[in-house]
C-alpha positions, -999 to 999 in steps of 0.1 A, spaced: 0 0 0 15 33 -11 17 59 17 19 97 10 37 119 35 37 156 41 32 185 65 5 210 72 11 243 89 -14 252 116 -15 280 143 18 276 160 27 241 147 36 221 116 19 187 116 34 156 100 8 134 83 5 103 63 -23 93 39 -31 60 21 -59 47 0 -87 64 -19 -124 70 -11 -143 87 17 -118 102 42 -111 86 76 -91 105 102 -72 85 128 -64 106 159 -37 88 179 -39 81 216 -13 87 243 22 91 230 14 72 197 28 83 164 12 78 130 28 43 128 9 30 158 -22 23 138 -4 16 105 -20 -19 102 -55 -5 108 -49 23 83 -38 -2 57 -69 -23 62 -93 6 61 -75 20 30 -91 -7 9 -122 15 8 -111 49 22 -86 76 21 -70 72 56 -53 102 72 -32 100 103 -7 124 119 17 130 148 1 153 173 17 187 177 51 186 194 54 148 191 81 132 169 78 147 134 53 174 142 70 206 154 59 236 174 67 272 170 43 285 196 19 268 221 -10 286 237 -7 287 275 -22 265 287 -25 240 258 -61 227 256 -80 200 238 -95 229 217 -60 236 202 -56 199 192 -91 199 178 -83 230 157 -51 213 145 -71 183 133 -96 207 116 -67 224 98 -53 191 87 -87 180 73 -92 213 55 -59 209 38 -63 173 27 -100 168 19 -131 187 9 -154 160 24 -164 155 60 -143 127 75 -151 97 95 -131 104 127 -118 76 149 -99 83 181 -89 62 211 -80 77 246 -68 113 242 -76 109 205 -112 104 215 -112 136 236 -97 155 207 -123 140 184 -151 151 207 -138 186 207 -133 185 169 -169 174 165 -182 202 188 -160 230 173 -160 219 136 -191 198 130 -191 205 92 -158 186 89 -170 155 107 -192 129 91 -191 106 121 -171 103 153 -160 70 169 -148 79 204 -130 50 221 -127 52 259 -122 89 264 -103 94 298 -123 124 311 -126 131 348 -156 153 340 -175 122 330 -165 99 359 -151 112 392 -129 85 408 -109 97 439 -85 68 437 -79 75 400 -74 112 406 -50 106 434 -29 83 412 -29 109 385 -17 135 410 12 112 419 20 108 382 21 146 378 44 149 408 68 122 395 69 138 360 85 170 374 117 151 380 116 117 362 94 111 332 104 75 331 91 69 366 60 89 357 51 68 327 57 36 346 33 48 374 8 59 347 8 25 330 5 8 364 -25 30 373 -45 16 344 -42 -19 359 -33 -50 339 -37 -44 302 -23 -77 292 -50 -89 269 -53 -108 237 -37 -98 204 -43 -107 168 -15 -127 154 10 -104 137 -5 -73 152 17 -45 166 27 -9 160 55 3 137 87 10 156 88 46 170 107 71 150 107 100 174 127 108 206 108 88 232 121 109 262 114 142 245 79 129 236 74 119 273 84 153 285 61 169 260 32 147 270 35 153 307 41 191 303 12 198 279 -11 169 270 -15 152 304 -28 183 322 -49 192 292 -67 159 292 -72 160 330 -90 193 328 -109 186 296 -147 191 297 -174 195 271 -209 210 269 -225 178 256 -253 199 240 -227 207 214 -226 171 204 -264 165 200 -291 177 177 -303 169 142 -276 190 125 -248 174 144 -227 144 131 -234 111 149 -212 101 178 -205 65 185 -190 56 218 -169 24 221 -153 4 249 -130 -25 246 -143 -60 255 -112 -65 277 -115 -31 294 -147 -37 313 -145 -22 348 -115 0 341 -119 38 345 -116 46 308 -143 21 300 -166 36 327 -160 70 311 -172 56 278 -202 41 295 -211 74 311 -206 94 278 -228 69 260 -255 74 287 -253 112 285 -256 111 247 -284 86 250 -267 60 228 -257 25 232 -220 17 241 -205 -4 213 -179 -30 224 -149 -35 202 -122 -62 202 -93 -59 227 -90 -33 254 -80 4 257 -54 -2 230 -76 -23 207 -69 -3 176 -33 -15 178 -38 -50 193 -67 -59 170 -63 -39 138 -82 -63 115 -110 -70 138 -113 -34 146 -114 -25 109 -144 -49 105 -163 -32 133 -155 3 120 -166 -5 85 -199 -18 99 -204 13 121 -196 36 91 -222 18 70 -249 17 96 -245 53 106 -239 72 73 -241 46 45 
């Protein structure tokens, strides 16, 4: 599968992107510290019917920053995604985002609904949806660790999510990272981590006949975890059914082919 690469200049940043395939556009917004290559297998599968767009979030790996707003918010990331779509397609996109990518997707849908045909939001980690004192105390500890040791912070962050050792499709896995991992960790904990923790939305901005449909998903192997409970609460507040997908919080990477099957079904059922 041929992959095109390029950059798009947005307000204060230059975003690295990759596209593959032809057809109605799909935007994959990465979660966590993930680069474009994290969902390369999913993108290749979806590219059989779609133009798939993915990118490195501002400040991570191949996407550079000239100026960040203070503080950085999910709205900035949403505007970056909107600028990317405006540069690469004239059609509203099917947007898929896990974790922080889901939070960005929700803000994109609220702020730029004309650019979104459909949003699939997978386990958005939003304290505004589910208040959990133990989770918040653990995140406070992560923030404290990150001031001196980003390695210790990410280890505590991963442990906070509980065991994520689930199943994996044979041959599934992300592409090797190309960016500076330590620099990405510093960037994440300085800007994106606090931005996600304070993210909140007026859910009225996501509902109504003129708004694109929002599908909320949770991993079959994530049941009971905080992010899954956030997805359940968001689905309840949007008065829609939570759709379970293969794998867990990282299912787009661990189960790319099965996830592609689910996404194609959701695309067809929701917008044809």
